[in-house]
C-alpha positions, 0 to 999 in steps of 0.5 A, a space after each residue: 980803626 972804626 968805620 964811622 957813618 954820619 948824615 949831613 945836611 947837603 942843603 938847607 931845607 926849602 919847606 918840608 925836608 926831602 930825601 935829597 937834602 941828606 947825604 950819608 958819609 963814611 969815614 975812618 976815625 983814628 985811635 983816641 988820644 990821651 983824654 979822649 973817648 970813642 963813642 958808639 951810638 946806641 940811641 938817637 933822638 929825633 926832635 922838632 927843634 932839629 928842623 928850626 935850628 937847622 936854619 940858625 945853627 947849621 951851614 950846608 954840609 954840617 952833620 945834623 945836630 942832635 942828642 944820643 945815648 952812646 957807649 964808651 967803646 975805647 977810652 983814654 979818659 978815666 972819667 968815662 970808662 969803657 962800657 959806661 954810657 953817656 948822653 952826648 950832643 954828637 949829632 947824626 953819627 954812629 961813632 964820635 971821638 970826643 975829649 969828654 966835653 959836654 958828655 953827661 954820664 947816665 945817672 948811676 942809679 938808673 934802674 936796669 929794667 928802665 931803657 937808656 933811651 928814656 935818657 933822650 926822652 921823659 928823663 932827658 931833654 924833653 922831660 927837663 923842658 916839661 919841668 922847667 915850662 911848668 915850674 919856672 915859666 908858668 908857676 903852675 899851681 894846684 887846682 889850676 886848669 892847663 892846656 897843652 897841644 901837641 900833647 902826645 908828643 915827647 914834651 906834651 905827654 910828660 907836661 900833662 902827666 906832671 900837671 896831674 901830679 901836681 893836682 891840676 885839670 889838663 886838657 890836651 889836643 892831639 892830631 889823631 884818635 889813637 893819640 886821643 885815646 893814649 892821653 886819656 890813658 895817661 890821665 888827661 881830663 879832657 882830649 880832643 883831635 883838633 883835626 876832626 873837631 868842627 870848631 877849635 873855639 867850641 872844642 876848648 870851650 866844651 873842655 874847660 867852660 871856665 877858660 885856662 890858667 896856663 897854656 903850654 904852647 908847642 904848635 903855634 900858627 893861627 890856632 894859638 890866637 883862638 886859644 888866647 881868647 879863652 885864657 883867663 885873666 892873668 893867664 900864663 903861656 909857656 911858648 916851648 914850640 911852634 912846629 906848625 910853622 918850622 916847614 913854612 918857606 915864607 914866615 906866617 903873618 898875624 893874627 896879632 893877639 896884642 890887644 887880647 893879651 892887654 885886656 886879659 893882662 896875659 904873660 907870655 914867655 918863650 924859653 929853652 931848657 938850658 936856661 936852668 942847666 945848673 938844676 939838670 942833675 937834681 931835676 932828672 933825678 925827680 923825673 926818674 923817680 916819677 918813672 919808677 913810682 909809675 907816675 910818669 908813663 913813657 911811650 916811644 916810637 922806635 925806628 930801627 937802623 941808622 940808615 933810616 934816620 932821615 926817614 925818622 926825622 920826616 916822619 916825626 915832623 909829620 906827626 907819626 910818633 906817639 910819644 918820643 921819637 927815637 932811632 935805635 942804632 944796630 951798629 951798637 950791636 954789630 959793630 962796623 970794625 975792620 
């Protein structure tokens, strides 16, 4: 028997999540049956969507949603041998019994010197989101100018680097001077700290006086309206996230940018990476190749210990992370067997 821990949402978040919204459960899992595997979490993902999806995809008492890299520690399913690693949407759990549905094996060509945690970041869901947003939604072309906000986050940092690979000018907005310095290291052409600029409008104009062809939107709220005023005619906007609104108790209203969109003939499209699931294997291989070639740099903000999962989640929502927020579960090395 294995003793499994999980974090549940004890009540729906009212505004910013607090420690009392989470409860730690412990249960004993039975042995795997035929066709089943027992997974042990090695790395758990910490993502903004968990906050927004909690309203629509969860009820009180549910285990928190999320992805993880897990090791197969017992198997009665020949597709997943003991010792192999998979990406799983098992949520905030240390151990999971699975019949194999929804498990994605780590790419067989994964280099030994690349951390498996990147399967939750640049070579995982955030990387896929960046590629599809740039290629399938925006149709970004060489020589164009792209703006990305929350640019030092898991998705934004990959978006900017892929746009540079494609020969574009990249402008990034981030929330600290350290993040600005990091993005300049990654090769962004222009970066500014939105918290310290006197005027967002002036900062955007200074960074790209000729305006913007494409905008990769991760933040939402009133700042987006300022950006739309500086889009070029026929500009394209990929709406990936709206993190500035996720913790609002009351939905924000306005500004309403429709007249700007009409006059400039803008195209705005929301998207989820799952739309292109049929392309995931090929796209993951492309992302891995960019990492191996040194064209895609990956930084992670790592929290250790499963008991710290709520703190890691709340810290990410406050912008503490540079790059991908990850939790490393020590139970992968110190099993809770008895």
